[in-house]
C-alpha positions in Angstrom: -9.5 -124.4 23.6 -7.7 -121.2 24.6 -5.2 -123.1 26.7 -4.5 -125.7 24.0 -3.7 -123.3 21.2 -0.6 -121.6 22.8 0.6 -125.0 23.9 0.5 -126.2 20.3 2.3 -123.1 19.2 5.0 -123.7 21.7 5.4 -127.3 20.7 5.8 -126.4 17.0 8.2 -123.6 17.9 10.5 -125.7 20.0 11.8 -127.4 16.8 13.2 -124.0 15.5 15.4 -122.9 18.4 18.2 -120.3 17.8 21.7 -121.8 17.3 24.4 -119.2 17.9 27.6 -120.5 16.4 30.6 -120.4 18.7 34.1 -121.6 18.0 37.4 -121.6 19.9 38.9 -118.7 18.0 35.9 -116.4 18.7 36.1 -117.2 22.4 39.8 -116.6 22.6 39.4 -113.3 20.8 36.6 -112.3 23.1 38.7 -113.1 26.2 41.6 -111.0 24.7 39.1 -108.1 24.2 38.0 -108.4 27.9 41.6 -108.6 29.1 42.5 -105.5 27.0 39.6 -103.5 28.3 40.4 -104.4 31.9 44.1 -103.5 31.4 43.0 -100.1 29.9 40.9 -99.4 33.0 37.4 -100.5 32.0 36.8 -102.7 35.1 33.1 -103.1 34.3 34.1 -105.9 31.9 34.8 -108.1 35.0 31.2 -108.3 36.1 29.9 -111.8 35.3 26.2 -110.9 35.3 26.5 -108.7 32.2 26.1 -110.0 28.7 28.9 -110.2 26.3 27.3 -107.5 24.1 27.1 -105.1 27.0 30.7 -105.6 27.8 32.0 -105.1 24.3 29.8 -102.1 23.4 30.3 -100.5 26.8 34.0 -100.8 26.4 33.9 -99.2 22.9 31.8 -96.3 24.1 34.1 -95.8 27.1 37.2 -95.7 24.8 35.5 -93.2 22.4 34.6 -90.9 25.3 38.1 -91.1 26.8 39.7 -90.1 23.4 38.5 -86.5 23.9 37.0 -86.4 20.4 34.1 -84.1 19.3 31.1 -86.4 18.9 27.9 -85.2 17.2 25.8 -88.2 18.2 24.6 -89.5 21.6 26.8 -92.5 22.6 25.2 -92.9 26.0 25.3 -96.6 26.9 22.8 -98.0 29.4 22.1 -101.5 30.6 19.0 -103.5 29.6 18.6 -101.8 26.2 16.0 -103.0 23.7 17.0 -104.5 20.3 16.3 -101.2 18.4 18.4 -99.2 20.9 21.2 -101.7 20.6 21.1 -101.5 16.8 21.1 -97.7 16.8 24.0 -97.6 19.2 26.1 -99.9 17.1 25.3 -97.8 14.0 26.4 -94.7 15.8 29.7 -96.3 16.8 30.3 -97.5 13.2 29.7 -93.9 12.0 32.1 -92.4 14.5 35.1 -94.7 13.8 35.9 -93.2 10.3 35.6 -89.7 11.7 38.3 -90.6 14.3 40.5 -91.8 11.4 40.3 -95.5 12.5 42.2 -97.6 9.9 39.9 -100.6 10.5 36.3 -100.9 9.2 33.5 -102.8 10.9 29.8 -103.2 10.3 26.9 -103.0 12.8 25.9 -106.6 12.3 29.4 -107.7 13.2 29.2 -105.9 16.6 25.7 -107.2 17.2 26.7 -110.7 16.3 29.9 -110.4 18.4 32.3 -111.1 15.5 35.2 -110.8 17.9 37.8 -111.5 15.2 36.9 -108.3 13.4 36.1 -106.4 16.6 39.5 -107.0 18.3 41.7 -104.8 16.0 39.1 -101.9 16.4 39.1 -102.2 20.2 42.9 -102.5 20.2 43.2 -99.2 18.2 40.7 -97.5 20.4 42.5 -98.5 23.6 45.9 -97.3 22.1 44.3 -94.0 21.2 42.8 -93.5 24.6 46.1 -94.3 26.3 47.9 -91.8 24.0 45.3 -89.2 24.9 45.8 -89.9 28.6 49.5 -89.5 28.2 49.1 -86.1 26.4 46.7 -84.9 29.1 49.2 -86.0 31.8 52.0 -84.2 30.1 49.9 -81.0 29.7 48.8 -81.0 33.3 52.4 -81.6 34.5 53.7 -78.7 32.3 50.9 -76.5 33.5 51.7 -77.3 37.2 55.5 -76.6 36.6 54.6 -73.3 34.9 52.4 -72.3 37.9 55.2 -73.3 40.3 57.9 -71.4 38.5 55.7 -68.3 38.5 55.7 -68.2 42.3 59.0 -69.9 43.2 62.5 -69.4 41.8 65.9 -71.0 42.3 69.4 -69.6 42.1 70.1 -71.4 38.8 66.9 -70.0 37.3 67.9 -66.5 38.4 71.3 -66.8 36.7 69.7 -68.1 33.5 67.1 -65.2 33.6 69.9 -62.6 34.0 71.8 -64.0 30.9 68.5 -64.0 29.0 67.9 -60.3 29.9 71.4 -59.4 28.9 70.9 -61.0 25.5 67.6 -59.2 25.0 69.2 -55.8 25.8 72.0 -56.5 23.3 69.5 -57.4 20.6 67.5 -54.3 21.3 70.6 -52.2 21.0 71.5 -53.8 17.7 68.0 -53.2 16.3 68.2 -49.5 17.4 71.6 -49.1 15.8 70.3 -50.8 12.5 67.3 -48.6 12.3 68.7 -45.3 13.5 68.4 -42.2 11.2 71.3 -41.8 8.7 72.3 -38.7 6.8 72.1 -39.2 3.1 72.4 -35.6 1.7 74.5 -32.5 2.5 73.8 -28.9 1.9 76.1 -26.2 0.6 77.8 -23.9 3.1 75.9 -20.8 4.2 72.9 -21.9 2.1 70.1 -21.7 4.7 70.2 -18.9 7.4 66.6 -18.9 8.7 65.8 -21.2 11.6 62.7 -22.7 10.1 64.4 -23.3 6.7 67.3 -24.9 8.5 64.9 -27.2 10.3 63.3 -28.3 7.0 66.7 -28.7 5.4 68.0 -31.0 8.2 64.8 -33.1 8.0 65.2 -33.5 4.3 68.9 -34.4 4.7 67.9 -37.5 6.7 65.4 -38.4 3.9 62.3 -37.7 6.0 59.0 -37.8 4.1 57.7 -34.5 2.6 54.3 -34.9 4.4 56.0 -34.9 7.8 57.7 -31.6 7.1 54.5 -30.2 5.7 52.5 -31.3 8.8 55.0 -29.7 11.1 54.9 -26.4 9.3 51.1 -26.5 9.2 51.0 -27.0 13.0 53.2 -24.0 13.5 51.2 -21.9 11.1 47.9 -22.6 12.9 48.8 -20.0 15.5 48.8 -17.2 12.9 45.7 -15.4 11.6 43.2 -17.0 9.2 44.0 -14.5 6.4 47.7 -15.4 6.3 47.2 -19.2 6.2 47.2 -19.7 2.5 50.2 -17.4 2.0 52.2 -19.3 4.6 51.4 -22.6 3.0 52.5 -21.4 -0.4 55.7 -20.0 1.1 56.5 -23.2 2.9 55.9 -25.3 -0.2 58.2 -23.1 -2.2 60.9 -23.2 0.4 60.8 -27.0 0.7 60.9 -27.4 -3.1 63.8 -25.0 -3.3 65.7 -26.9 -0.6 65.1 -30.3 -2.2 66.3 -28.9 -5.6 69.4 -27.7 -3.9 70.0 -31.1 -2.4 69.5 -32.9 -5.7 72.0 -30.5 -7.4 74.5 -31.2 -4.7 74.1 -34.9 -5.4 74.6 -34.5 -9.2 77.7 -32.4 -8.6 79.1 -35.0 -6.3 78.5 -37.6 -8.9 80.3 -35.6 -11.5 83.3 -35.1 -9.3 83.4 -38.8 -8.6 83.5 -39.6 -12.3 86.2 -36.9 -13.1 88.4 -38.1 -10.2 88.0 -41.7 -11.4 89.3 -40.7 -14.8 92.2 -38.8 -13.4 93.2 -41.7 -11.2 93.1 -44.0 -14.2 95.3 -41.6 -16.2 97.8 -41.2 -13.3 98.1 -45.0 -13.0 98.7 -45.4 -16.7 101.5 -42.8 -16.6 103.1 -44.6 -13.6 102.9 -47.9 -15.3 104.7 -46.5 -18.4 107.5 -45.0 -16.2 108.0 -48.4 -14.4 108.2 -50.2 -17.8 110.9 -47.8 -19.1 112.8 -48.1 -15.8 112.8 -52.0 -16.1 114.0 -51.8 -19.7 116.9 -49.5 -18.8 117.8 -51.8 -15.9 117.8 -54.9 -18.2 120.0 -53.3 -20.8 122.5 -52.1 -18.2 122.7 -55.5 -16.6 123.2 -57.2 -20.0 126.1 -54.8 -20.8 127.7 -55.4 -17.5 128.2 -59.0 -18.1 127.0 -62.0 -15.7 125.1 -64.0 -18.3 123.0 -66.3 -16.0 121.8 -63.6 -13.6 121.1 -61.1 -16.3 119.1 -63.7 -18.3 116.9 -64.6 -15.3 116.4 -60.9 -14.5 115.5 -60.3 -18.1 112.9 -63.0 -18.1 111.4 -61.7 -14.9 111.3 -58.2 -16.2 109.8 -59.3 -19.5 107.0 -61.1 -17.6 106.4 -58.0 -15.5 106.4 -56.0 -18.6 103.7 -58.1 -20.3 101.5 -58.1 -17.2 101.9 -54.3 -16.9 101.1 -53.8 -20.6 98.0 -56.0 -20.3 97.0 -54.0 -17.2 97.6 -50.7 -19.1 95.3 -51.9 -21.9 92.5 -52.8 -19.4 92.8 -49.5 -17.7 92.8 -47.6 -20.9 89.7 -49.5 -22.0 88.0 -48.7 -18.7 89.0 -45.0 -19.0 87.5 -44.9 -22.5 84.3 -46.5 -21.3 84.1 -44.1 -18.4 84.7 -41.2 -20.7 82.0 -42.4 -23.0 79.6 -42.8 -20.1 80.5 -39.4 -18.9 79.8 -37.8 -22.3 76.4 -39.6 -22.4 75.5 -38.4 -18.9 76.5 -34.8 -19.9 74.4 -35.0 -23.0 71.4 -36.4 -21.0 71.8 -33.6 -18.5 71.9 -31.0 -21.3 68.7 -32.6 -22.8 67.0 -32.6 -19.4 68.0 -28.9 -19.0 66.6 -27.9 -22.4 63.4 -29.8 -21.7 63.1 -28.1 -18.3 63.6 -24.7 -19.9 61.0 -25.5 -22.5 58.5 -26.6 -19.8 59.2 -23.5 -17.7 58.6 -21.3 -20.8 55.4 -23.0 -21.6 54.3 -22.8 -18.0 55.1 -19.1 -17.9 53.1 -18.6 -21.1 50.1 -20.4 -19.5 50.4 -18.4 -16.4 50.4 -15.2 -18.5 47.4 -16.3 -20.4 45.6 -16.9 -17.0 44.8 -20.6 -17.3 44.9 -22.4 -13.9 45.0 -26.1 -13.2 41.5 -25.9 -11.8 40.1 -24.3 -15.0 37.3 -26.4 -16.6 38.3 -25.3 -20.2 41.8 -26.4 -19.7 40.7 -29.8 -18.5 38.2 -30.1 -21.3 41.0 -29.4 -23.8 43.2 -32.0 -22.3 40.3 -34.6 -22.5 39.6 -33.6 -26.2 43.3 -34.0 -27.1 43.5 -37.4 -25.5 40.3 -38.4 -27.4 41.7 -37.1 -30.6 44.9 -39.1 -30.2 42.9 -42.3 -29.4 40.7 -41.8 -32.5 43.8 -41.3 -34.7 45.2 -44.6 -33.4 41.8 -46.4 -34.0 41.6 -45.0 -37.5 45.1 -46.3 -38.3 44.3 -49.8 -36.9 41.0 -49.9 -38.8 42.8 -49.0 -42.1 45.4 -51.8 -41.6 42.6 -54.3 -40.8 40.7 -53.3 -43.9 43.8 -53.7 -46.1 44.5 -57.2 -44.7 40.9 -58.3 -45.2 40.9 -56.9 -48.8 44.1 -58.9 -49.6 42.6 -62.0 -48.1 39.4 -61.7 -50.1 41.3 -61.1 -53.3 43.3 -64.2 -52.7 40.2 -66.3 -52.1 38.6 -65.0 -55.2 41.7 -65.7 -57.3 41.7 -69.3 -56.0 38.0 -69.8 -56.8 38.5 -68.5 -60.3 41.6 -70.5 -61.0 40.4 -73.8 -59.4 38.5 -76.5 -61.4 34.8 -76.6 -60.1 33.4 -80.0 -59.4 30.2 -81.2 -61.0 27.2 -80.9 -58.8 25.7 -84.3 -59.8 28.8 -86.2 -58.7 28.7 -84.3 -55.4 25.0 -85.2 -54.9 25.6 -88.9 -55.7 28.6 -89.0 -53.3 26.5 -87.3 -50.6 23.6 -89.9 -51.0 26.1 -92.8 -50.9 27.7 -91.5 -47.7 24.3 -91.0 -46.2 23.2 -94.6 -46.9 26.5 -95.9 -45.4 25.9 -93.8 -42.2 22.3 -95.1 -41.9 23.4 -98.7 -42.2 26.2 -98.2 -39.6 23.7 -96.5 -37.2 21.3 -99.5 -37.5 24.1 -101.9 -36.8 25.3 -99.7 -33.8 21.7 -99.7 -32.5 21.5 -103.5 -32.6 24.8 -103.8 -30.9 23.7 -101.4 -28.2 20.5 -103.3 -27.6 22.4 -106.6 -27.3 24.9 -105.0 -24.9 22.1 -103.5 -22.8 20.4 -106.9 -22.5 23.6 -108.6 -21.6 24.4 -105.9 -18.9 20.9 -106.3 -17.5 21.5 -110.1 -17.3 24.8 -109.6 -15.7 23.4 -107.1 -13.2 20.6 -109.6 -12.3 23.2 -112.2 -11.2 24.5 -111.2 -7.7 28.2 -111.3 -7.1 30.2 -112.8 -4.3 30.2 -109.6 -2.2 26.4 -109.2 -2.7 25.8 -112.8 -1.7 27.9 -112.4 1.4 26.1 -109.2 2.3 22.7 -110.9 1.8 23.9 -113.8 4.0 25.0 -111.4 6.7 21.7 -109.5 6.6 19.8 -112.8 6.7 21.8 -113.9 9.7 21.2 -110.6 11.4 17.4 -110.9 10.6 17.4 -114.5 11.8 19.0 -113.6 15.1 16.5 -110.8 15.6 13.6 -113.1 14.7 14.9 -115.8 17.0 15.3 -113.3 19.9 11.7 -112.1 19.3 10.5 -115.7 19.0 12.2 -116.6 22.3 10.5 -113.6 24.0 7.1 -114.5 22.7 7.6 -118.1 23.7 8.3 -117.0 27.3 5.1 -114.9 27.2 3.1 -117.9 26.0 4.6 -120.2 28.7 3.8 -117.5 31.3 0.3 -117.2 30.0 -0.3 -121.0 30.1 1.0 -121.4 33.6 -1.1 -118.5 34.9 -4.2 -119.9 33.0 -3.6 -123.3 34.6 -3.2 -121.8 38.1 -6.4 -119.8 37.5 -8.3 -122.9 36.4 -7.1 -124.9 39.4 -7.9 -122.1 41.8 -11.4 -121.6 40.4 -12.1 -125.4 40.7 -10.8 -125.4 44.3 -13.0 -122.4 45.1 -16.1 -123.9 43.6 -15.4 -127.2 45.5 -15.0 -125.4 48.8 -18.2 -123.4 48.2 -20.2 -126.6 47.4 -18.8 -128.3 50.5 -19.7 -125.3 52.6 -23.3 -125.2 51.2 -24.0 -129.0 51.5 -22.2 -129.6 54.8 -25.0 -128.7 57.1 -27.7 -130.7 55.1 -25.4 -133.7 54.8 -24.6 -133.8 58.5 -28.3 -133.7 59.5 -28.9 -137.4 58.5 -26.7 -140.5 58.4 -27.5 -141.3 54.8 -26.7 -137.8 53.7 -23.4 -138.0 55.6 -22.4 -141.2 53.9 -23.3 -139.8 50.5 -21.4 -136.6 51.2 -18.3 -138.6 52.2 -18.5 -140.7 49.0 -18.7 -137.6 46.8 -15.8 -136.1 48.7 -13.7 -139.3 48.1 -14.5 -139.2 44.4 -13.4 -135.6 44.2 -10.1 -136.5 46.0 -9.5 -139.4 43.6 -10.1 -137.0 40.6 -7.6 -134.6 42.0 -5.0 -137.3 42.5 -5.6 -138.5 38.9 -5.0 -134.9 37.6 -1.9 -134.7 39.8 -0.5 -137.9 38.4 -1.2 -136.8 34.8 0.7 -133.5 35.5 3.6 -135.3 37.1 3.8 -137.7 34.2 3.8 -134.8 31.7 6.6 -133.1 33.8 8.7 -136.3 33.7 8.2 -136.5 29.9 9.3 -133.0 29.4 12.4 -133.6 31.6 13.3 -136.7 29.6 12.9 -134.8 26.4 15.1 -132.0 27.8 17.8 -134.5 28.7 17.7 -136.1 25.3 18.0 -132.7 23.6 20.9 -131.7 25.9 22.6 -135.0 25.0 22.0 -134.3 21.3 23.4 -130.8 21.8 26.5 -132.1 23.4 27.1 -134.6 20.6 26.5 -131.9 18.0 29.0 -129.6 19.7 31.5 -132.3 19.8 30.9 -133.0 16.1 31.3 -129.3 15.4 34.6 -129.1 17.3 35.8 -132.2 15.4 34.7 -130.6 12.2 36.5 -127.3 12.9 39.7 -129.2 13.8 39.4 -131.3 10.7 38.9 -128.3 8.5 41.9 -126.6 10.2 44.1 -129.7 9.6 42.8 -129.9 6.0 43.8 -126.3 5.3 47.2 -126.9 6.8 47.7 -130.0 4.7 46.5 -128.1 1.6 49.0 -125.4 2.2 51.7 -128.0 2.6 50.6 -129.7 -0.6 50.6 -126.3 -2.5 54.1 -125.6 -1.1 55.4 -129.0 -2.2 53.8 -128.6 -5.7 55.4 -125.2 -6.0 58.8 -126.6 -5.1 58.3 -129.4 -7.7 57.3 -126.9 -10.3 60.1 -124.6 -9.4 62.9 -123.5 -11.7 
């Protein structure tokens, strides 16, 4: 019974064999993929003993590894992988392609099913990327080697180029030093500073050095003195620096005043010269007219008149400029007077404060300043609050006036209108709820109907599951056949062993007498005849299986031929349909 059950299962399962669809386009694309991988350097694709899946997936992993891209997953490819490991490897490859900015998309079931039409552009892009990466690495290695060579070895041409480069660098450094060298911006009065330390501070300030640098230099010099005189030295140095800076600023203002005055004088002198030239030209024209030559005198007169007009316009412009400059000068003088008066007022107030004895560090003085600032802020807030209150009062008065003057509506009419509007809103809400329920039911019905993309996805998943089930079924079928063959060999070996044991046990007794010997030989002949019958039955069964195999192979060949004819017919039909559509378009054309 145990031997018969797996045999029945195998007979029933033989009718559901896996049929992997192969056409000419897929085979040509697969051959192009293999040629492309071999041309790129993946010579493992030439091995005939490997499966097509191992060649394609191994080539893809090799290309990804050669692209020098950071990979977060394990893309280790090994031979003789299980189905689960193959699926996980294909999923990892599909996840890595978008990270590498691959323009083509592919699914794991397409790699597992060897959809070479969709796999070919991906492998083509990977091979191109790997070749570009190799070229970049070769260029980098070549440049690095040349750099290392030039570090240790030089030529005459390189030495000349290096000398010119060094000369250019030295010129640039000189230009930078000249651009950023210190420049004198101020000038002191003659015999203003006699002391050496004051002269040092004055020269530093003339070149617009920061005040902190002068202060630090003076402090470093004063450290050598005693601790008692440190504060006095600091005060004296501060006073001297302030005095010197004030002298420099006064010199700058005086120079500005001289420049303005000189500019006014220059404008006045030019105006006088222009007037003299105009009088001279007028006298020349009158003398020439009196002398007589009409043509020459008229030409000269026209030229002199033109010059006169130009000079008069120039005189007007210069007089306007002189007036503007004089106005600016008066404004500047007034501002200077104001600043001087303010300065005198501040100095007087400062002297008064010093006489009173209030220092900057006094807490009462600081407190008074804070209170004054708070007082000013409170005054400003009070003013703003009053303005706000006035504006609010005017607004409320206007609203009250509008309410008193306006005609009030009756409350009953308002209530009726409110109730009517409320009923209308409830009716509209009920209608909206009904429409929403209808829309929701229709959307559910539409969602229940699968689309074309979902159907194609389901078909792909079913094909993938069917291929997995067929592979598992084939594996279990092989296990069943192995089990049946081993069970049959065990049965025959056990029968042979029992027969040999019985012969050994009965041989001595049968050979003792002639009757026993004849009976023993008859039994032995019957056993041999049974073995021959079993052998004949097994041979007959083997011949039947071979005949069945031959018939199935013939059927397969016929089906393959039919499939090829079908593919060619479909291709011809599509070509004819396209031609028909083109002809119809030409007939329907403008």
